[in-house]
C-alpha positions as a printed Julia matrix, in Angstrom:
103×3 Matrix{Float64}:
  -0.01  -0.05    0.07
   2.25   2.73   -1.27
   4.65   4.53    1.16
   4.01   3.48    4.66
   5.71   5.3     7.77
   7.4    2.84   10.05
   7.69   5.35   12.86
   4.69   7.9    12.54
   5.55   9.67   15.81
   9.03  10.43   14.45
   7.76  11.57   11.25
   5.32  13.96   12.82
   8.15  15.31   15.29
  10.43  15.97   12.4
   7.63  17.83   10.58
   6.77  19.9    13.55
  10.45  20.84   14.05
  10.78  21.72   10.48
   7.63  23.95   10.72
   8.92  25.66   13.65
  12.32  26.44   12.14
  11.03  27.78    8.69
  12.76  31.16    9.21
  16.08  29.58    9.97
  15.67  27.3     7.03
  14.99  30.13    4.85
  18.07  32.12    6.15
  20.49  29.31    5.77
  19.16  27.75    2.6
  20.66  28.04   -0.75
  18.58  29.26   -3.82
  17.23  25.82   -4.43
  16.08  25.14   -0.83
  14.39  28.6    -0.72
  12.61  27.72   -4.0
  11.42  24.22   -2.47
  10.32  26.01    0.78
   8.49  28.69   -1.23
   6.5   26.07   -3.11
   5.86  24.01    0.03
   4.27  27.07    1.55
   2.71  28.38   -1.4
   1.65  25.38   -3.61
   0.32  27.48   -6.55
   3.13  29.95   -6.42
   3.51  33.65   -6.11
   2.93  36.61   -8.25
   4.29  40.03   -8.17
   2.44  43.34   -8.87
   4.9   45.8   -10.11
   2.45  48.63   -9.96
   1.93  48.17   -6.17
   5.2   46.51   -5.45
   3.5   43.66   -3.76
   3.98  39.82   -3.74
   0.54  37.82   -4.02
  -0.4   34.31   -3.31
  -3.48  32.45   -4.35
  -3.25  29.75   -1.6
  -1.17  28.91    1.47
  -0.47  25.25    2.36
  -3.22  24.58    4.96
  -1.03  22.84    7.46
   1.3   25.72    7.57
  -1.53  28.14    7.77
  -3.05  26.55   10.76
   0.34  26.19   12.58
   0.64  30.01   11.93
  -2.74  30.86   13.15
  -2.52  28.88   16.24
   0.9   30.31   17.02
  -0.49  33.68   16.67
  -3.47  33.02   18.93
  -1.02  31.48   21.59
   1.17  34.41   21.48
  -1.88  36.65   22.04
  -2.9   34.56   25.07
   0.57  34.74   26.49
   0.43  38.47   26.16
  -2.79  38.71   28.17
  -5.4   38.83   25.37
  -8.18  36.59   26.73
  -9.79  36.26   23.25
  -8.09  32.91   22.53
 -10.58  30.58   21.36
  -9.82  27.27   19.57
 -12.85  26.38   17.66
 -13.18  22.67   16.46
 -14.71  24.26   13.21
 -11.3   25.93   12.36
  -9.72  22.54   12.2
 -12.28  21.03    9.98
 -11.4   21.2     6.23
 -13.33  23.6     4.23
 -15.91  22.44    1.41
 -13.92  21.29   -1.46
 -11.34  19.08    0.01
 -13.86  16.18    0.02
 -17.12  15.85   -1.64
 -20.07  17.2     0.41
 -22.36  14.39    1.38
 -25.89  15.44    1.9
 -27.43  14.3     5.3
């Protein structure tokens, strides 16, 4: 059955460690590594608007987006902002990831 992971816990730990060190990976990476990281984070690529001098993306990798949102919310909570709410619905994939099945 395709690629199986013999030690899932180790694999998850490595992914979390990688995600936690994206800035360092970018800083220390060569051009090819930076390009791979860019396409990992922005699977549909990036575009540049010369007129506004802005980079744009159409989609962010959902895993990294979720990690960034949770990190931001945890940082707010640490700073005394009590608006931290972890909604289970925010962890559920949006419509389109899987076909919607009528009740």
